[in-house]
C-alpha angles and dihedrals in degrees: 000000000000138000092260091069091065089062090049093050093046094049095047095044104047125056108168106289094344120095122209110205103187101084109147093216096066114102134177097232124056121240111239103195102099146357090253093055091048090052089049090052090050090050090051092049089046090059093044092050096051090091086074096053101083094051095041100051098046089084104032107054126165095019111164117216129183119203115204107188128136093204097091095199094050090044091055092046091054092047092048093056093045095046093047088057093053100261122140097236129178125187128206131177103211144033091250092057089045092055091052091049094048091049090051097054145353116263121203092209134019122198105200129185113226094224119051130170098241102034141353121271093242092062091047091047091057091049093050092048090053097041101039110020092171092063117097109219124208118193116217115207144166121247093266093056101057094108090053090048090055087055088051090057088057088055093054109282112137094217144329132245123211117226130273085049114222105221091212090058090043090053092051093049093047090048091051093049093048092051089057098035119099099206112204096216090055101037100042107069124212107282114214099200129213105233120104090250092052094045091050091051092048093049090054091047092054091044094056099033099084093046129082094234118133111244129211113201115201124190145120121280112283097024093116103257094158091050089054093047092048092048090052089051092048090054096045132090087257095061092117091055127078125283107212118189120195123188103216091187092063098048117100109239095242092052099046094096091049093050092050102038106016129233144239124247111273096017089122137001100278096036097108093157141014114279133195115227128223092264093057093042090052094050108138092014142053131304116206115192104186121206091013092176088077093069116108119243094254092052089046088058092050090048092051092051092049092051094047097046101032088226135105137191117210117230109275094014133108092198118107116218122200114221132187111203141146113222125216115177134187137202138179093196132072104264092189089059090048089053090054089050091050093244099113130042114247093209091054090048092057091045094055095036104066086128126014129205122191116201111213121232114262092247089059093057096075117203090004083088088073092043091055091043092055092050090049089048091058090050093048092048090055092045095050099031093240134135107218107163101204145290129309116247091250091051091049091051092053091048090053091050096047118098098226096208089179090052119201093350091057091046092051092049091048093051093050091050094049093047089053093050100037116102099179135065091265135045105245134196090264090059093056121095116266094249090060094044089054097056101141095232093053093074094056119060094199093053091048092051091048092052091048092051093047091050093047092048091051092050091053092049091050092047092050091048091048092051095039091246094308097149096193092055091041091054090050090049091052093047095241135107122262094252091055090050091052091050092049092048090052091048092052095040094244098135 
């Protein structure tokens, strides 16, 4: 068997959206003579299994999968099957690249080879389980490594897959995991918040949502930029269209054009089949390139042209494709500073920044910290089958005093950890991580009270400014009665 047969199988099996299932090259048992023949067998199974794709992906959209496999050809074959089905799939060739990808975003599923060039899969498995506990990890192994794979399951892998991987079996295992898996970005709804900063953000979101303006979302890492973008999409006139998120920070530089605009088979070494890019997949809906400051200057120019003209040209193609998208972008860096440094195009900045939203840091959102924590507590209880009722007053005070440099992501991880450790009906101070228990102000009652009073005074001032000194509306905004507001204003000399 040679590489040319893969082309023959692909061309005879796929005709647009119609699948032909009578290819003579498809067999039930995999050949074992060479890597090339195994890849050919996978390609044949891939084609045979495509009849499942439409049914399968109607109920598991937006699943993110990371493929860690040092065999470049096999890596591409896996990614091809997953992407054709509508998955958001990324492929890396080493443990080092995998660590960067996992740190950049949360993957629902990780397919990890047991033997990698820079470390063994077991070591990487332990690291992934500690760094991204929400990710379900499958270990891929050859026949001789099954015993080791069983050991990997004991270390936290959800299952193992024997090579060559049968895509039908892979589909069934993914389907089983997703039925059980409580994915945070699906199960935790968008939380509006009640602080003045949160309400201001939400008002702006609802103001811009029904328009066609491009939106630039600025905010620190972990503040929930993708949640905000998705909520804008869900409240727009394009809500029935796709919402396609693309992590620009995780895309290799030489593949960025392909990820955005697609490519034709054979346009570069690993392009073994045609691929739709994010623009074409988002047609009629919203495209969300996250961390847009990571794009190289040449890709920035291509992006600008596509946005201005509403047309794209896949890599290796001469065909122009019209697209109708709304773009919402996000960044955690200062794009204006990047413009001054010559690292970001000023014309692209103005094109994507017709309306800007700035997400406040979690520490700036006052008692919303507790609101978010309670929502995360409900999620963690469901995930771990526990019944923690809430947080003790002392624990809540420490949470309000803590800086939360990791923002909502850090808060969610903290809540899940404390729910796991807590043995009583409430999360207590002893259940909190050491860095929160050691907040300087927590050891001094007077300092804690001073911080609380300063925070409360500032909230009242913001509520009064927001309601133009209408005390009835300000009290309602703060969640207290009017008499309490009058007493607080007297206490803080705000009359």
